[in-house]
N, C-alpha and C positions, 0 to 999 in steps of 0.2 A: 504494500500500500504506500504510494508515494505522497499522497496528501490526504488530509482528513476528509471524511465524507461531508457532503453538503448538508444543510439544515434539513432539507426534505428527506434525504437518505437517512440522516440520524433519527428523524421522526419515525421512519419505517422500522429501524433497528430497535428503538425504544419501545415500540408497540408490538414487538415480536411476542409470540405466545410464551409465557414464562415456563411452561413445562417442556415443550418440544422445540422452541425456537422457530416455529412456523411463521412466515412473513406474509404480509399483505401490502400490496402497493401496485404501482403501474408497472407495465412490462419494462419500461425504460429504467425505472428505479431498481427493480429486481436484477435486471441484466447488469447494471452498473455495480451493484453490490457483489454479484458473482465475479465480475471482472476484477474487483478489488480483493477478492479472497475472503469476503465477509459473509458470503452466502453460497449455497449450492442448490441446484435444481434436482429434485428427486427424479430418478430414472423411471419410476412407475407412475401410471396415471393416478391421480389427476395432475401429476408433475408439479406439486407444490414446491415452494422455495423455503429453505430452512437456513438458520444461522450456522456458520462453521464455528469451530472452537474459538477462532480469532474474533468472530462476530459476537459470540457469547461473552467473551472477556470485555469487549468494548461496551456491550449492553450493561454488564454488571458494574463497570466503572461508572457509567452514566447513572445507574440506579442508586449508587452510593452518594452521588452529589445531591445537594438540596434541590427540591422541586417546588414550584409555586403552589401546587395543590396536592393533597394526599391522594395516593392511588386508591381508587375504589374498586370493589368487585365489579367485574363486567356484567352488564345486564344479560339475560338469557339470549337475546337476539343479536348480540354484538358480534358473534362469530368467534370469540376468543375461547380456546379450549382450556379446560381445567380437569385434571383427573379427579374422579369422585373417590374420596377417601371414606365415605360412609357417614350418614347423618345429615346430608344436605337436603333441603326441601325441593319439591318438584319431581317431575317424572324422571325415572332412572334409565329408561330405554327408549328405543325408537330407531327407525331406519337412518335418520340423519345423525343421531348420536353414534350409532354403530359405525358409520362411515368415518366420523371424526376420530373415534377411538382407534380404528384401524390405521388411519393416516398418521396419527400421533405415534403409534407403536412402530410403524415402519420408519418414521423419522428418527425415533430413538435408536432403532437398530442401525440406521445409517450413521448416527452419531457415534455409536460403539465402534463401527467399522473404521471411522475416521480418526478416533482418538485412542483406542486400545492398541497395545503393541501387537503387531502382526495382523491388524484388522480383525481381531477376535470379536465376533458378535454374540458369543455364547456366555459372556459374563458381563456384569454391569460396568459402566464407564465412570469416569470421575464426576460427571454431572449427577448421576444417580446417587453416588455416595454423598454428594452435597445436598441432595433433595430426597432423602430416604423415603419419607411417607408418600410423596407424590409418585416417585418411581415405582414403589411396590404397588400402589393403587392402580397405576396405569397397566402394569403387568397383569393384575387380576382382572381388571375391566376388559382388557384386550382379549383375554381368554374366555370371556363370557360370564364371569362371576357377577352376581347381583350385589351392588352396594346397598347398604341400609338407607332408607329414605326417611328423613326427619327423625321422629321418635320411634319409628317402627323397629322392632327388635330383630326382625328377619333381615338377613344380608350381612355382608362383611363391613367391618370398620377397621381402618388402618390408623394406628396411633404411634407417636414417638415414645421412646422409652429412655430411662436414665442410662441404659447401657450404650456405650459407644457403637455407632454403626449398626444399630439394630432397631427394628420396628416390631410392634405387636399387632397381630391380626386377630380380631375377635369375630366369631361367627357362631351363633347359638346352635346351629344344626351340626352335629358331629361329622356327618358325611361331607357336608359342604366345607367344614373346617379342614378336613383331610385333603379335600380337593384344592383348597387355597394353598396348602403346603406343597402339594405336588406341582401346582402351577408355578409357584415361586422357585422351586428347585429347577424346573424346566427353563425358567427365565434367567438362571444363573445365580440364584440366591441359595444360601444355606438355610434350611428351614426345619424346625422341629416343634412338636407339640409339647406344651408345658402346662402345669396346673398352678393356679393362684393359691397360695397356701391358706389364705383366710377364707376364701369363698368356694374353693374347689372347682372353679370355672376353668375349663380348658381353653387355651389360646395357642397361637403359633408365634414363635419368636423367629424372626428372619433377618439375615444380614447378607450383604453382597459378597459373593465368592470372589476371592482375589486370584485364584489359580485353578 
């Protein structure tokens, strides 16, 4: 990159999806970001554009700077993707959502290919280790697991834990809980069932596999 991006290009970068780095902008803006090494065009339809690791670093640098207004949660029709960690209000499925989740997962696999040594897509990348809850939730939703909706007890809930590089997955149905563990193992995580000492409730503790 020989010169900093323009204000319009910087706006596109700053507005990238926080989970996958998916970009929205004009063809000219996206092409310019690709030329600068800040974005790449996904080879599979619908050929969305995503931030490269360099683009992610630039966006995170911007995010750390003071902004005139606090960042608000995007409205449902804004087109901004967010992995469902369980407990959100509103519908949990639908054709449009399925397409978004599939595209986000493919984008994350591409990020693994670009950032992991040897292009390894079978284990989590640095971004996932920095966003454990969202990364685990995306892996579960991409495999078709149902996130809990609102106060509904049914469905998975992914939560942070005091343990470094580990998340807890809660799912009241024992078979579904085992399925969550299997999905995370398949996605490159180490996952195992545990029991909460005080309540006796079973849950899955998962952490990104390093090798």
